C-alpha positions in Angstrom: 0.0 0.0 0.0 1.3 3.4 -0.9 2.1 5.7 1.9 0.7 9.3 2.1 4.2 10.7 1.4 4.6 8.4 -1.6 1.3 9.6 -3.1 2.3 13.2 -2.5 5.6 12.6 -4.2 3.8 11.0 -7.2 1.4 14.0 -7.4 4.4 16.4 -7.3 6.2 14.5 -10.0 3.2 14.5 -12.3 2.6 18.2 -11.6 6.3 18.9 -12.5 6.0 16.9 -15.7 2.9 18.8 -16.7 4.5 22.1 -15.9 7.6 21.3 -17.9 5.5 20.2 -20.8 3.6 23.4 -20.7 6.7 25.5 -20.5 8.3 23.6 -23.4 5.1 24.1 -25.5 5.1 27.8 -24.7 8.7 28.1 -25.7 8.1 26.3 -29.0 5.0 28.4 -29.6 7.0 31.6 -28.8 9.8 30.5 -31.2 7.2 29.8 -33.9 5.5 33.2 -33.4 8.9 35.0 -33.7 8.9 34.1 -37.5 6.4 34.1 -40.3 5.9 31.1 -42.6 4.8 30.8 -46.2 1.3 30.2 -45.0 1.2 33.7 -43.4 1.7 35.4 -46.8 -2.0 36.3 -47.4 -2.6 37.1 -43.7 -0.2 40.0 -43.4 -1.3 43.4 -44.6 1.6 44.4 -46.8 2.7 47.3 -49.0 4.6 47.2 -52.3 6.2 50.6 -52.3 7.2 50.7 -56.0 4.9 49.8 -58.8 3.8 51.4 -62.1 0.1 51.0 -63.1 -0.5 53.0 -66.3 -3.9 51.6 -67.4 -7.5 51.6 -66.5 -7.8 47.8 -66.3 -7.9 46.6 -62.8 -6.2 43.1 -62.9 -3.1 44.4 -61.1 -5.1 45.8 -58.1 -7.4 42.8 -58.0 -4.4 40.6 -57.5 -2.8 43.0 -55.0 -5.9 42.9 -52.9 -6.1 39.1 -53.2 -2.5 38.9 -51.9 -3.2 41.5 -49.2 -1.1 44.3 -50.7 -1.5 48.0 -50.7 0.3 49.7 -53.6 2.3 52.8 -54.4 2.2 53.5 -58.1 5.0 55.7 -59.2 4.7 58.3 -62.0 8.0 58.6 -63.8 9.4 60.8 -66.6 10.6 57.7 -68.3 8.5 57.0 -71.4 8.0 58.8 -74.6 4.6 57.2 -75.3 3.0 58.1 -72.0 3.3 61.5 -70.5 3.5 62.3 -66.8 0.0 63.8 -67.1 -1.4 60.6 -68.6 0.3 58.6 -65.8 -1.3 60.8 -63.2 -4.8 60.3 -64.8 -4.2 56.5 -64.6 -3.1 56.8 -61.0 -6.2 58.8 -60.0 -8.4 56.4 -61.9 -7.0 53.4 -59.9 -7.3 55.4 -56.6 -10.9 56.2 -57.4 -11.6 52.4 -58.0 -9.6 51.2 -55.0 -9.2 54.2 -52.5 -8.2 52.0 -49.6 -5.5 50.1 -51.4 -3.4 52.5 -53.6 -1.7 55.9 -53.6 0.8 57.5 -56.0 3.9 59.6 -56.5 4.0 62.5 -58.9 7.0 63.6 -60.9 8.1 66.5 -63.2 9.9 67.0 -66.5 12.9 69.0 -67.5 11.0 70.7 -70.4 12.0 74.3 -70.7 14.9 73.6 -68.3 16.8 76.6 -69.6 14.0 79.0 -68.9 14.4 81.2 -65.8 11.0 80.3 -64.5 11.5 76.5 -64.7 11.6 75.9 -61.0 8.5 78.0 -60.3 6.5 76.1 -62.9 7.8 72.8 -61.5 6.8 73.7 -57.9 3.4 74.7 -59.1 3.0 71.3 -60.8 4.0 69.5 -57.7 1.6 71.5 -55.5 -1.2 70.6 -57.9 -0.4 66.9 -57.7 -0.1 67.0 -53.9 -3.6 68.6 -53.8 -4.9 65.7 -55.9 -3.5 63.2 -53.5 0.1 62.5 -54.4 2.3 61.6 -51.4 5.7 62.2 -52.8 7.8 63.1 -55.8 9.9 60.9 -58.1 13.0 61.8 -60.0 14.4 59.4 -62.6 17.8 58.4 -64.2 17.2 60.7 -67.2 18.7 63.3 -64.8 22.4 62.5 -65.0 22.1 60.0 -67.9 20.0 61.6 -70.7 19.0 65.2 -70.3 21.4 68.0 -71.3 21.3 71.8 -71.0 21.6 74.3 -73.8 25.4 74.0 -73.6 25.3 70.2 -74.2 26.2 69.4 -70.6 24.5 66.6 -68.7 22.1 67.9 -66.1 23.0 66.3 -62.8 20.8 66.1 -59.7 22.9 68.5 -57.7 22.5 71.3 -60.3 21.7 74.5 -58.4 18.6 75.0 -60.5 17.0 72.1 -58.6 17.6 73.7 -55.2 14.4 75.7 -55.0 12.4 72.6 -55.9 14.1 70.4 -53.3 13.9 73.1 -50.7 10.2 73.3 -51.3 10.0 69.5 -50.7 12.3 69.8 -47.7 10.2 72.6 -46.1 6.9 70.8 -46.6 8.0 67.3 -45.5 7.4 65.9 -49.0 9.5 62.8 -49.7 11.7 62.6 -52.7 12.1 59.3 -54.5 15.3 59.1 -56.4 16.2 56.6 -59.1 19.5 58.1 -59.9 22.2 56.3 -61.8 21.9 52.5 -62.4 23.2 49.3 -60.9 27.0 49.1 -61.1 26.5 46.3 -63.6 25.5 49.1 -66.0 29.2 50.0 -66.3 30.3 46.4 -66.9 30.4 44.2 -70.0 27.2 42.0 -70.3 29.2 38.9 -69.5 30.5 40.3 -66.2 27.1 41.4 -64.9 26.1 39.7 -61.7 22.4 39.0 -62.3 20.4 37.9 -65.3 17.8 40.6 -65.3 20.5 43.2 -65.7 22.0 41.2 -68.6 18.6 41.1 -70.3 17.8 44.8 -69.7 21.0 46.3 -70.8 21.2 44.0 -73.8 17.8 45.3 -74.8 18.4 48.9 -73.9 22.0 49.7 -75.0 21.3 53.4 -74.7 21.4 53.0 -70.9 24.4 50.5 -70.9 27.1 52.9 -69.8 29.9 50.5 -70.6 29.1 51.4 -74.2 29.2 55.1 -73.4 32.4 56.0 -71.6 31.8 59.6 -72.5 28.8 59.7 -70.2 29.0 60.5 -66.4 30.5 57.6 -64.5 28.9 55.5 -61.8 30.9 57.5 -59.2 29.7 60.8 -60.8 26.1 59.7 -60.3 26.5 58.9 -56.6 28.6 62.0 -56.0 26.0 64.2 -57.5 23.2 62.5 -55.4 25.2 62.8 -52.2 26.1 66.4 -52.9 22.4 67.2 -53.3 21.6 65.5 -50.0 24.3 67.5 -48.3 22.7 70.7 -49.5 19.3 69.6 -48.3 19.9 67.7 -45.0 16.3 67.7 -43.9 15.0 66.3 -47.2 13.2 63.0 -46.8 14.9 60.9 -49.4 14.1 57.4 -50.6 16.9 55.7 -52.5 14.9 53.8 -55.1 16.4 50.4 -56.2 18.7 50.4 -53.1 20.0 53.8 -54.1 22.0 52.2 -57.0 24.3 50.8 -54.3 22.9 47.2 -54.6 26.3 45.7 -55.2 27.9 46.6 -51.8 26.6 46.1 -48.3 29.5 48.3 -47.1 28.5 51.1 -49.4 24.9 51.0 -48.4 25.9 51.0 -44.7 28.2 54.0 -45.2 25.4 56.0 -46.8 22.7 55.1 -44.3 25.1 56.3 -41.6 26.0 59.5 -43.4 22.4 60.5 -44.3 20.0 59.9 -41.5 17.0 60.9 -43.6 17.8 58.3 -46.3 15.6 55.2 -46.6 16.3 52.5 -49.2 13.7 50.5 -51.1 14.5 47.2 -52.9 12.4 47.4 -56.1 14.0 45.3 -58.8 17.1 44.8 -56.6 16.0 41.9 -54.4 17.8 39.6 -56.8 21.0 41.6 -56.0 20.4 41.0 -52.3 19.9 37.4 -53.0 23.1 37.2 -55.0 25.1 38.9 -52.3 23.6 36.4 -49.7 25.0 33.5 -51.7 28.5 34.9 -51.0 27.9 36.1 -47.4 24.5 35.1 -45.9 25.3 36.4 -42.4 26.5 39.8 -43.7 23.4 40.4 -45.7 21.0 39.3 -43.0 22.8 41.3 -40.3 22.7 44.4 -42.5 18.9 44.2 -42.9 18.5 43.5 -39.1 20.7 46.5 -38.3 18.8 48.9 -40.6 15.4 47.4 -40.2 13.9 50.9 -39.8 15.4 52.2 -43.0 14.5 49.5 -45.6 11.2 49.1 -47.5 9.8 46.3 -49.7 9.1 47.1 -53.4 9.2 45.2 -56.7 8.8 47.5 -59.7 5.9 45.4 -60.9 3.9 47.1 -63.6 0.9 47.1 -65.9 0.3 49.5 -68.8 -2.3 50.4 -71.4 0.0 48.8 -74.0 0.3 45.5 -72.1 -1.6 42.9 -74.1 -0.9 40.1 -71.6 -3.8 38.0 -70.5 -4.9 39.4 -67.2 -4.7 35.9 -65.7 -1.0 35.7 -66.7 -0.4 39.1 -65.2 -2.0 38.0 -61.9 0.0 34.7 -61.9 3.2 36.7 -62.5 2.4 39.2 -59.7 1.5 36.4 -57.2 4.6 34.4 -58.0 6.9 37.4 -57.6 5.3 38.5 -54.3 5.3 34.9 -52.9 8.9 34.1 -53.9 10.1 37.3 -52.2 8.1 36.5 -49.1 9.7 33.1 -48.9 13.1 34.6 -49.3 12.7 37.0 -46.5 10.6 34.9 -44.1 12.0 31.4 -44.4 15.4 29.7 -44.6 14.2 27.4 -47.3 16.2 27.0 -50.5 14.6 28.9 -53.4 15.4 30.0 -56.9 15.0 33.2 -58.8 15.4 33.4 -62.6 17.5 36.5 -62.1 20.2 34.7 -60.0 22.1 31.5 -60.9 22.0 28.7 -58.4 20.0 28.1 -55.2 19.4 30.8 -52.6 18.9 30.3 -48.9 16.1 32.4 -47.4 17.1 35.0 -44.9 14.4 34.0 -42.3 14.1 37.4 -40.7 12.1 37.8 -37.5 8.5 38.8 -38.0 9.0 42.1 -36.2 11.5 43.0 -39.0 9.3 41.7 -41.7 6.5 43.9 -40.5 8.8 46.9 -40.7 10.1 46.1 -44.2 6.7 45.2 -45.6 4.5 48.0 -44.1 5.5 49.8 -40.9 8.4 51.8 -42.4 6.2 52.8 -45.4 3.4 53.8 -43.1 5.8 55.9 -41.1 7.3 57.6 -44.2 3.9 58.0 -45.9 1.3 58.5 -43.2 -1.5 58.3 -45.7 -1.1 54.6 -45.9 -2.2 54.4 -42.2 -5.5 55.9 -43.2 -6.1 53.4 -45.9 -6.9 49.7 -45.3 -6.5 48.6 -41.6 
């Protein structure tokens, strides 16, 4: 017969086992909750901070909503066949259709650059767009790579003529998006480029392949002009589109984020570069993103246009595949592939707190209008 003390010892032992099991389960649950999985993709309310929707068809936004994305569509002085005014009309159309899911950036041209009143006209244009709902301004690589003044000199982004415009943005807290320069691959021969999409793009667009145009401003010239502009406007909220054209070097991005406290980097069309760098030094890439988790935003450069004759179903499939592949890269440590990068890529498995910042919190902080949209 069991003694009273023996029974009490049994009860204590069983209680301890139950307690340890509970604590272990809690720890496992806590570990699990520290990270997202692929199955969380549609549950998280995300933002793609760099897209181009220049059409009245709604397939793009339908897929974005299905995948739980809000969208920033970016007007750009980049195309001869679609003016910045037409782009704005498309943006406003999409916003009217999906007011809780999309906003836009405006832009300006260098038309009449040599006129004394260019900056006043440009500021007026920006004011009008802001009144219509634009939440920032975009400048493109034509500044520094295409446009020239009446003397045949390239117009660089630190030209004093821009100063009144950037001072206006600075004084009014309006963010400036800058696609200035290109990936460093642009200055290399095709066969030496590090990712396949750059090889494809510059082979198809030789006018922007600077390796073929040594008489144009160099890669270093582009960054120096950008940095000089930021030094002149220290309070300007600046977003370095496409990782600020510094995608090839974690050290260079680190140096600039330290030098310019108002600089944020977004990853549109450069996630493949991050992936390629991670193949060489996974820890360095991951630690960089963790350290600067408040200064990095997710974007893709996904697009749709009036000239796009793709089947809407194919467009939706493409968008979903891009967004889901990126999600797996950032949230898991699974082995994935991207057509842009040769070989397998190990996912970065970033903590969910950091994923939230990259995918929506940083964008909401920089562009408060997003907070007033879908919640």
